[in-house]
N, C-alpha and C positions, 0 to 999 in steps of 0.2 A: 219629274218622273218620266214624262213623255220624251224629254230630251235624252234621258238615259236609254230608254227603249229604242229610240231612233238610232242612237249610236250603236247599241248592241245589234240591231237588225242590219244596219249598214255594214258592220264589220264581220257579220256571221259568215258570209260567203268567202271572203279572203281568209278567215280563220280556218274554215273547213278545208280550204285548198292547202294551207300550210300543214294542217293536221294530216291530211292524206299524203302529201308529197313527202313529208319528213318521216312518217311511219313506214312508207314503202321504201324510201331510201335506206332507212335503218335496217329493214329486212334484207334489202339487196346487199348491204355491206356485210351481212352475215352468211351470204350464199357462197359456198365453195364449189367451184365447177367440177372438180373430181367426183364429189358426192352426187352432183346432178347427173353426170355422165354414167355413174354406176346405176343410178335409179332408171335412167333411160334404157339401160340394157336389161332391166328387170320388167319384162312384159306383163307379168302378173300384177305388179304394183301399179303400173300405169293403167292397166285395164280396171283395177279396183278403184283407183282415184276417179277415173272418168265415169264409171258406172255409178259409184256412190254419189259423185258430185252432180252429175247432170242427167241421170236417169232416176235414181232413188230420190234425190232431193226434190225435183219437181213432182214426183209421184206422191211423196209424203205431203208436200204443200197442197196438192190437189185434193187429197183425202181430207185434210184439215179444213179446207175451204168448203167442202161438201158437208162435213159433219157439223160445223159451227155456223150459226147465222151471222156471218161477218158482213159489215158494211163494205161497199165497193172499194173505198180507199184502202181498207185493211187487207182486202184480197190482193190488191196490187202489190202491197208490201210483202205479203207472204210469198207471192210468186217471184218477185225480184230477189228476195232473200234466198229462195230455193235455188237460185242460179249463181249464188256468190258464196261458195264455201271459204272457210279459213279467215279468222280474224287477224288483224295486224299484230295482236299481242300473243299469237300462238306460241312463239318460241319461249316467251317468259312462262307461259302455263305448262309447256312441255317440261321445262326445267323443274317446276314444282311437282310435276307428276312423275318425275324420274323416268321420263320417256327417252327414246332414242333420238338424241340431238342431231346425229348425222342424217337419219331418215327425215327428220323435220326440216333440215336444211335443204334437202332435195325436194321434199313435198311442197314447200312454199312456192318456189318459182313455177313448178308444174301447174299448181292450182291457179296461180295468178294468170298465167298465160291462157289456161282453159277458160277462166272467167271473162277475160278481155275478148276472146274469140267467140265463145258460145253465148254469153249473156245477150249481146245485141241481136243475135240470130234467133234465139229462142223466146226472149221476152215478148216480142210482138205476137208470137204464135200462142203464148199462154194467156196473155192478159187481153180479155175481150172488153170492148166498150171504151177503151182508152187508146187514143192515137199516139203510137210510139214509133218514132223513126229509128231505123237501125243505125243510120249514120249519126243521128243525134246522140244515141247511146254510146256508140263506139268511140266517138271523139274524146269525151271526158275520160273514158276508161283508158284509152291509149296514152293520153297526156298525163293523167294524174295517178294512174296505177302502174301501167307497164313501163313507161319511160323512166320514172324514178327508180324502179326495181332494177331495170337494165343498167342504168348509170351506176347504182350502188354495187351491183354484181361485177360490172366491168372494172371498177376501181379495186375491188377485192381481188379479182383475177390478175390484174396487172401488178399489184404489189400489196402484200399483206401488211407491211409496215405502214404504208400510207393509209390504208383502210383502217387499221387499228388506231392510227393517230386521230383521224377525224370522226371515228365512230362515237366516242363519248359525247362530242358536241352535238352530233346529229341526234343521238338518243335523247339527250337533254331537251333539245328542241321538240322532239316528238312527244316526250312526256309532258312538257309544258303546254304545248299546243293541244294535247289530248285533254289535260286538266281544264284549260280555258274553254275548250269546245264543250265539255260537260257542263261547266258553269253557265256559259252562254245559252246552252240548250235548256237547262233547268229554268233560267230566268225567262227566256222567250217562250218556251213551250211547256213550262211546268203546269199551267192551268189546263192546257190541252191534254197533257198526259193524265191528269186527274179525271178529266172528262171521259177518258176511255174506260173507266171503271164501269162494269156492267155491260160492256160492248164486246167482250170475249177476245179483245186484242192481246192482252197479256197471256191468256190461256192458250191462244193460238201459237204464239212464239215459244211458250214453254213446252208445249207438246212437240213442236217441230224440233227444237234444239235437243231436248231429252230423247226424243224418238230417234233422231239421226245419230246421236252419240251412242245409244244403247245398241242399235242395229249394227253399226259399223264396228263396235267393240266386240260384240258377241259373235258376229259372223266374220271371223278374221281370216278364213281360208289359209290356215297354217302360219300366219304371221306371229312373231314373238309378242309377248305381252307388252313390252315397251314400244313396239311399233303399232300395235293395236290402240294403245292409249293416244299416240300421235294422231292416228287416223280418226279416232273418236272425237278428240278435241278439235281437229281441223274441220271435220264434217259437221260436228255439232255447233260450232261457232260460225258466224257469218262475216264476210268482208263488208262491214257496214260502210266503209269508205266508198266502195264500188256501188253499193245500194243507194247511198245518199247522192252520189254523183249522177246516177241514173234517175233517181226521183226528181232531182232538180232540173233534169233535162226534159221532163214531161211538160208539154205546153199547158198552161192553165191548170196545173195539177192541184188537187184538193189539199189544203193545208194539213189535213189529218194524215196524209202520206208521210210527210216529214215528221209529224208528231210521233207516229208509230215507229218510224225508223230510228228516231232518237231514243225512244223508250226501249227498243230492241237493243240498241248499243249499250245502254246502261245495264239492262237485265242480263245480257250475254256475259258481261264481266263477272257478275255474281254467280251465274250457273257454271261458267268455265272454272272459276276458283273452287267451287264445290266439287266439280268433276275431277279437277287436278288432284285434290286432296284424296278423293276416293281411289283414283288410279295409283297414287303414291302408296297407299296402304296395300293395294293389290300387288304392286311391284315388290313391296317388302315381303308379302306372303309368298310370292313366286320365288324370291331369293331363299326364303326360309325352307321352302320345299325342295331347294336345290335344282331348280329348273333353269335359272338365268341369273345374271348379275345386273344390277341397275346401272344405267348409263346416265351420267350427269352432264 
């Protein structure tokens, strides 16, 4: 049994790297630059993304850490997550929610760039009592988050046929690595996740994700329903790959930081799936009321 655990622990780091790079590359291969350029010309959307992502997110995280008696490692995770909106599986959830896929395609790269730029700058200011180097945070985010996204988007921009040809293989690798990462996490950190019971960690992440999703959906500032659902799913979920990369960059970090990050990863899939189903029903209602047509 010890040999198995040693193998899992020794391969966990490389597996997380494959999981992160493959998921971000798959996202990049779905980015269409014309949609991004349209989004860049929409100043209101850009302002909303950055206000929701890096003003509202940290504010909600701060309120939660003040309201709940969280242990210091869990506070670190809440603040790191508050700076990393948009899960790698966003576009799959947007499809289930009948959201605006074009808006989602432009939303993803904007949020990823924002995370890579702002997370290393803001995290040391938010997290007290833990020594976090800005450069130590920026390096893994640049290499494992931004670079794969840029490479995937560049391939898509240079040739749709080439991107379409390699996308199924990259997507399969992303799905396989995601599944294996979940299994590795459950085996390595399963006992630690059970130990979080009674420590408000699960309640903190639930309040954060549900709160961010509700606020950004209900306060849409004139956005269409299928765009508000994208915003809510993007801001309600977190880029756990970025959070995990940042958590592993903390010197001598408490193991509970990784445990809560892993638990957040699993729980976010469940909450996002529930949210997508609710948004799909709301999209149907919107169509029935004659206000808009669903976009698949």
